[in-house]
C-alpha positions in Angstrom: -169.3 19.8 -62.1 -171.1 22.8 -60.8 -174.5 22.5 -58.7 -177.5 22.5 -60.7 -179.7 25.5 -60.2 -183.0 25.5 -61.5 -183.9 29.3 -63.2 -187.5 29.0 -62.8 -189.2 31.3 -60.1 -193.1 29.8 -60.7 -193.0 26.5 -58.4 -194.2 28.5 -55.4 -196.9 30.5 -57.5 -198.3 27.0 -58.8 -198.0 25.0 -55.6 -201.6 26.5 -54.8 -202.8 25.5 -57.8 -205.3 23.1 -56.5 -208.6 22.4 -59.3 -205.4 21.7 -61.9 -203.1 19.4 -59.8 -205.9 17.4 -58.6 -207.4 17.0 -62.1 -204.0 16.3 -63.6 -202.9 13.9 -61.0 -206.1 12.0 -61.1 -205.6 11.4 -64.8 -201.9 9.9 -63.5 -202.7 8.0 -60.5 -204.3 4.6 -62.3 -200.3 4.2 -63.8 -198.6 4.9 -60.3 -198.2 1.6 -58.7 -195.5 -0.1 -56.7 -191.9 1.6 -56.5 -192.2 5.0 -57.9 -189.5 7.4 -58.6 -190.7 11.1 -59.2 -188.2 13.1 -61.0 -187.6 16.4 -60.9 -189.8 16.6 -57.6 -189.2 20.0 -57.2 -190.6 21.5 -54.2 -192.9 18.5 -53.4 -196.0 20.5 -54.3 -197.1 17.7 -56.8 -195.9 14.6 -54.5 -199.3 15.1 -52.4 -201.7 15.1 -55.0 -200.3 11.9 -57.2 -199.5 9.8 -53.9 -202.9 8.0 -52.9 -201.1 5.3 -50.6 -199.2 2.4 -51.0 -196.8 0.1 -49.9 -194.4 0.9 -52.2 -191.0 3.0 -52.1 -191.9 6.8 -53.0 -188.3 8.4 -54.4 -188.1 12.0 -54.9 -185.5 13.4 -57.5 -184.2 16.9 -57.5 -181.1 18.1 -58.6 -181.4 21.6 -57.2 -179.9 21.7 -53.6 -182.1 24.7 -52.5 -185.3 23.0 -54.0 -184.3 19.6 -52.5 -183.7 21.4 -49.0 -187.5 22.4 -49.2 -188.5 19.0 -50.6 -187.4 17.2 -47.8 -189.0 19.9 -45.1 -192.5 19.8 -46.9 -192.1 16.1 -47.0 -192.1 15.7 -43.6 -194.1 17.8 -42.9 -197.0 16.0 -44.6 -199.0 13.5 -42.8 -198.5 10.2 -44.9 -198.2 7.0 -44.0 -195.8 6.0 -46.9 -191.9 6.9 -46.0 -190.6 9.4 -48.8 -187.1 9.0 -49.7 -185.2 12.1 -51.5 -182.1 12.0 -53.3 -180.1 15.4 -54.7 -179.4 14.7 -58.1 -180.2 13.1 -61.6 -180.7 9.8 -62.5 -177.2 9.3 -62.7 -177.4 9.4 -59.0 -179.5 5.8 -58.5 -177.4 3.5 -60.4 -178.8 0.0 -60.4 -182.2 0.8 -58.6 -185.4 0.0 -60.3 -188.8 1.2 -60.3 -192.0 0.2 -61.3 -193.1 3.7 -62.4 -191.2 6.7 -63.2 -192.7 10.1 -63.4 -192.0 13.4 -65.0 -194.4 16.1 -63.9 -193.6 19.4 -66.4 -189.8 18.1 -66.2 -188.7 16.8 -69.6 -189.1 20.2 -71.6 -186.6 21.6 -69.0 -184.2 19.0 -70.4 -182.0 19.7 -73.1 -181.0 15.9 -74.2 -184.7 14.7 -73.7 -183.6 11.5 -75.9 -181.1 10.4 -73.6 -183.2 11.2 -70.5 -186.0 9.0 -71.6 -183.3 6.0 -72.4 -182.1 6.6 -69.3 -185.4 6.3 -67.4 -185.9 3.1 -69.7 -183.2 1.5 -68.0 -184.7 2.1 -64.6 -187.9 0.5 -65.3 -188.8 -3.3 -64.2 -190.5 -5.0 -67.1 -194.2 -4.3 -67.2 -193.3 -1.0 -65.4 -194.8 2.5 -66.5 -193.0 5.6 -67.6 -195.5 8.5 -66.9 -194.7 12.3 -68.7 -197.0 15.4 -68.2 -195.5 18.5 -69.9 -196.4 21.7 -72.0 -197.8 21.1 -75.4 -198.4 23.1 -78.7 -194.9 24.7 -79.5 -196.9 27.6 -81.4 -197.6 29.1 -77.9 -193.8 29.0 -76.8 -193.8 32.1 -75.0 -191.4 34.6 -72.9 -192.7 32.5 -69.9 -191.3 29.2 -71.4 -188.0 31.1 -71.8 -187.8 32.7 -68.1 -188.7 29.0 -66.8 -186.0 27.1 -68.7 -188.2 25.5 -71.2 -186.6 23.8 -74.2 -189.3 23.0 -75.9 -193.4 22.2 -75.8 -194.4 19.0 -77.2 -197.1 17.4 -79.6 -197.7 13.8 -80.2 -194.8 13.5 -82.8 -192.1 14.8 -80.9 -193.0 12.3 -77.6 -193.4 9.5 -79.9 -190.0 10.2 -81.6 -187.7 10.2 -78.2 -189.6 7.3 -76.7 -187.1 4.3 -76.2 -187.4 1.3 -78.5 -188.1 -1.0 -75.3 -191.5 0.8 -74.3 -194.7 0.4 -75.9 -197.1 3.8 -75.6 -200.3 2.7 -73.6 -202.3 6.2 -74.1 -201.5 10.0 -75.0 -203.9 12.7 -74.6 -204.2 16.2 -74.3 -205.3 18.2 -71.2 -206.8 21.4 -70.3 -208.4 22.9 -73.6 -209.7 26.0 -72.1 -206.6 27.0 -70.4 -204.7 27.0 -74.1 -206.9 29.9 -74.9 -205.1 31.8 -72.5 -201.1 30.1 -73.2 -202.5 31.7 -76.6 -203.3 34.9 -75.3 -200.0 35.3 -73.7 -198.1 34.2 -76.6 -199.5 36.1 -79.4 -200.7 39.6 -76.9 -199.3 39.9 -73.4 -195.9 38.3 -74.1 -195.6 37.8 -70.0 -192.6 36.1 -68.6 -194.4 35.3 -65.5 -197.9 35.3 -64.6 -199.4 37.2 -61.7 -201.0 35.5 -58.8 -204.9 36.9 -59.7 -204.1 35.2 -63.7 -203.3 32.0 -62.1 -206.2 32.0 -59.7 -208.6 32.7 -62.5 -207.1 30.1 -64.6 -207.3 27.4 -61.7 -210.8 28.4 -60.5 -212.7 28.9 -63.6 -210.7 27.5 -66.8 -209.7 24.0 -65.2 -213.3 23.5 -64.1 -214.3 24.1 -67.9 -211.4 21.7 -69.1 -212.8 18.9 -66.8 -216.0 19.4 -69.1 -214.6 20.2 -72.8 -211.3 17.7 -72.6 -213.8 14.8 -73.1 -216.4 16.4 -75.2 -213.2 17.4 -77.6 -211.9 13.4 -77.0 -208.3 14.8 -75.5 -207.4 16.2 -78.8 -206.3 19.7 -77.7 -205.0 21.4 -74.8 -202.0 23.3 -73.5 -200.7 20.5 -71.5 -200.1 16.6 -72.9 -199.8 13.3 -70.9 -198.1 10.0 -72.4 -197.5 6.7 -70.4 -195.6 4.0 -71.9 -195.1 0.4 -70.5 -192.2 -1.4 -70.5 -192.0 -4.3 -72.5 -190.7 -7.6 -70.6 -187.8 -8.9 -72.2 -188.1 -12.5 -74.1 
């Protein structure tokens, strides 16, 4: 099998979207405890927002060799009390290892067999551990941008519930970034861009994300361009 190469080119563009990364990470951090596996860590731009400290392992899994090289350098440059571990590969590369938390940040939509992926992830979870997924939502706004960066799909609640392994119990599922959904719809139906410009991203991050922080709560997280799901592995009887 040849080396995996990530087809997207958006990681550096999104790396500086601080409002969004802080907002989304704040939703996820309560579930990130113990030994943590971050699947598809990319260049590590999410890791520094997700990690609030702790004594457990933090393993970053990235299959693209070039991205993995950047990941290693970026994590080495970060001042953190936690020693990060990196693995260039997939879940098949960490046979026998168990974690308290496994997290996918905008990764699952890139995997063709997402059901099998979550089944493998569940096998690496300790009893009582959490599986955390953050992915793009609303298939009706699937656009040339999704195609360009290798998305197979955008999710809704039913799709995520359908692929969840039976050993996992859903703890929470909600949408984020209702304001950003307006921009995604604009691209899907009007602009048809395969890649946003930096000024467009900065407009979204500086103006639309703060609006979403307010209106997501008012709308009870019922709509948004991103969906978050957290499952807990049931203890064995």
